[in-house]
N, C-alpha and C positions, 0 to 999 in steps of 0.2 A: 504494500500500500504506500502510495506517495502522496504527500501533502504539498500541493503546488501553490506557492504564494505569489508568484509572478505569472500571470495568465496572459500570454501573448496570443496572437492569431494562430500561431503554430501549435501552442499548447492546447487551445480549444479544439482545433482540428484533430489533434492526437487523442483528446478525450472523447470526441465524437466517434473516432475510429475504435476506441476501446469499448464504447457502448455497443457498436456494431458487432464486435467480437464476443459480446456476452459479459463484459466486465460491469462492475458497479462503479458509478461515479457520483460522489456527493458534491452538490453544487449549491450556491446561494440563490435564494429568491428574495424578493422584497419582504416576504413574511418571515419564513424560517429557512434553514438549510434543508434540502431534500436529498434523499438517497435514491439515485436514478438507475434505471435499467431499461433496455429496449422493451417497450410495452407489448411487442409481438413475440418475444422470445420467452417461452415458458420456463426454460431452465434458468435464465438470468433473473426473471421475476421471482422464481422460487427462492433464489438466494437472498432477495430482499426480505422475504418472510422469515428465513432462517436467521439472518443477521439481526433483525429487529426482534426476533422471538414473537412475531405477530401472528394472531389467529388467521388461519387460511381463508375463513369466510369474511374477513374484514377487507373491503374493497380498496383499491388504490386509485389515486387521481392520476389521470394521464395528462402530461404537459405537452402542449403542441406549440408550433412556432408561430402560428397566426390563426386568425378567425377563419380563413379559407379552409383550414384543415378540419373544421368541425364535421363536414360532410363525410369524411373518411371514417369517423368514429361513431357517428350518431345518425339516427333516422327520425323522420317525422318531427323535425325541429320547429317549435312554435315561433311565431313572429316576435313574441315578446322576448324569447330567449336570444334571438338574433339581435334584437335591439339592445339587450343588456350587453351582449358581446361587443357590439359596436361602441357602446358608451364606456365600458369599463375594462376592456382588454386592450393592450396588456394591463394587468392589474391584479389585485388581491381578491379575485372572485373565481369560484368553481361552480360550473353549471352541471346539474344532474339531468341527463337526457336519455331517451331511449337508445339503447346501444345498437350499433351496426354489427354485421358478422365479424368485422375486424376486432371488436372488443370481446375477447375471449373470457371464459369463466375464470381463468387464473388471474385476471385483472379486476373483474367486476365482483369477485366473491360469489359467483353463481347467480347474480341478479340480472334482471333484464335492462338495467340502466348502467350508464357509465358517467363518471365525473371528469370534466374537461376544464383545463385552465391554460391561459397564456400569461406567464409571469412577466412582470415589468422590469426585473433586475437585468441590466445590460449583459452581464456575463451569462446568465441563464438563457436569455434570448439568443445570444451568439452561439451558445452550445446547441440549442434546439435547431437553429437555422443550419449550422454545420452538419448536424445529424440528418436533417431533412435533405440537404444537398447530397449526402452520401446514400440517399434512398430510404432513410428511416422515416417512420410514420409518427412516432410519439414516444415519450419517455415517461414510464410509470415512476412516480417519485413521492412516497410518503415522507414525513419528517425523518431526519437522519439521526434517530435516537432509538434506544430500546423501547419496546412497546409499553405505553403507559407512563413513561418518564417525561421529564421536562424537555421540550423541543430545543434544539441548539440554534443559536443566532450568530455564532461565529464558527470559523473552520476549526479553531482549537477545541471548542466544545464538541464538535463532531468527532474529532480524533480521540478525545478523552472518553466519549460515550461509546463509540463503536469501532474505534481504530483496531482494537485487538481481534475483532471478528472479521475484518476485511482481509482479502488476499493481497499480501504485500507484493506479489509478482505482477498483478494486473489491475487492481482496483485503485481509484484515485479520489482525492479530496481537493476540490478547487477552492481556493481562498479568495473570496470576493469582498472581504471586510464584513463588518457588522450589518445585520439586516435592518432596513429602515423602518419597517412597520412593526415587526416583532411578535405579532400573534398571527395564527394561521388564517387562511383565506375564508371569506364568507362562502358558505355552501348554500346554493339555491336550487331547490327542486323545480325544474321547468317542465315536468311531465304532465301537470294538470292544467286546468283552465286558467289558473292564476299562479304566480310565483309563491314559493313557500321557503322561508329561511330554515335550514336544518342545522346550521352552525353560524352564529353571528361573527362578524369580522369588521374590517374597515369599510366595506361597502354596506351601507346601512339600509334599514327599511325605508327611510325617507328618500334615499338616493334611488332605490329600486322602484319605488312608486312614481317618482318623478320621471324616471327613464321610460317606464312601460305604460304609464297612465292607468295602471291596475292596482287594486288594493291587495297588499300581501296577505295571504292566508295565514291566520294566526294559530291554526290548530295543528301545529307540528307534532304534538304528542301522539296523534293518531297516525302519523306517517310511518310506514313499515320499512322504508328504504334505509339500509345500513350505510352510514358514512363515517369518515374519520372523525375522531374526537367526540363521538356521541355517547360513549359509555359514562356512567355516573362518576367513576373514578378515572382520572387521566391527568396528564400534565403535572405529575406529582413528584416532588423532590423526596429525598429520604426523610427529611425533617417533617414534623407535623405542622400543617398550616392551619392557623386559627384566624377566622375572619372577624373584623370589626371589634376586636378586643385589644386593649393596650398591652404592650409587651412588658414582661417581668424582667428583672435583672438576668442577663445571660441569654435572653431570647433575641432572635433576629427581628428586625422591624422594617416594614415597608409602608410608606405613606407619602402623600403629597408634601412638598417642601414647606407648606404653611403649618404643618403639624410638627411640634417639637418631639425629639427623641426622648422617651421615658428614661428615667435614671437607670443606668446599668444595662440598658438594651444596646444591641449592636445594629447600627443603621446600615441597611443593605441597599436602599434606594431612596432618593428624595426628588422625585420628578416634579418639574414645574408645570407641566401640561399633561393632559390625557395622552397625547401622542408620545411624549417622552415616557410616560408610565408604561405604555405598551412596549416600547423599544427596550426598556430596562428590566421588565418584569422577569423574563426567564433567566437572564444573567444573574439577577439578584437571588432567585431561588437556587440556582447552581452555586452561587457564592456561599450560601448558607451551608450547603452540603460540604463544600471544600473546607469550610471552617469548623466542620464537625458539630454544628448547632443541632439541637434536638427539636426546637420549636421556632416557628416564624409567625409573628403576629402581623396581620396585614389590614390596613384601613383601606377599604375599596373606594375607587373613584365613583362619584355619583353622576347621574345623567344618562342620556341615551347615546346611540351611535357606538363609537369605539369603546366608550366606558362600559357599555353592555357586554361587548365581546370580552373585555378584561374580566368582568365579574363572572362571566360564563367559565373562563379558564380557571379562575380562582376557586369557584364553587367545586369544580371537579378536582382541583389540586387539594382541596380541604375535605374531600369526601370522607376520609377516615379520621378527621380531626373534629374539634368542636367548632360549630359554625354559629356565631352570634348575629349574623346579618339578618335584616328584617325578613328576607325571603325564607329563612329557615325557621322562623318563629311560628308556632302552631296558631 
């Protein structure tokens, strides 16, 4: 496994060739780092599942180089799905669509749907374009971490998380710097008459409704489609995460910079904005584990949009801890 910090045109072409040969390539997106494989190569995709220790029925998102590639992977694409793609691709949005024959069971988890995304990160786009130019169709890429753990937002975090499970003779980690968004893409089910958010992210309900002219279906709990990050416990550090409770001495503490650090607590992040909160969150959770902390107290950001996505990730991270947030109160 090689960690490549200087990514030239030649490096990207070589990485695309490695994907073509069945290797795994971890690469940055604007959300988190992904662990990529040729989405049409069953053997390569199976290595993603083994490397991540991911359940075989958990579907993967296929990353494509442009909107024009949607038709290769999906059928019966709704007008509103095309409008969303036009408005927000490249960007932090995954569309769930009816799959085409190209989207095999080993990518979709045996479902009749496929998740597609065009990332906005320049290095990711260059890799996908180079792979396409070599005849590739798409790159299956979940987050580059062990299943259920905190998603990596730097190449170093990828190496620490899964480097030992990669093949040092063929697999690669491309270093594109820290991710700018910091939480995973919004996942939108586009198989019904109206869009439905299955995982919140930086593309918000208001943005979706403005784009499509349609009201977002709020009944996501009745949706049977399996998607990444939908389990009750996910994005979890080794430390116990406790929501909306002040830290005690020796605890980690994450809150907006307007809130003072409790006496004896260890400040892990002091974001000034919700956007910075999203960018810093996963690195802060990882830092707690690196410092050997047993507990992290987190004061969640309030409001809609990206703040809702952050709360979604924190709720899952805190699933096995005590949750004092209003949503958890009976």
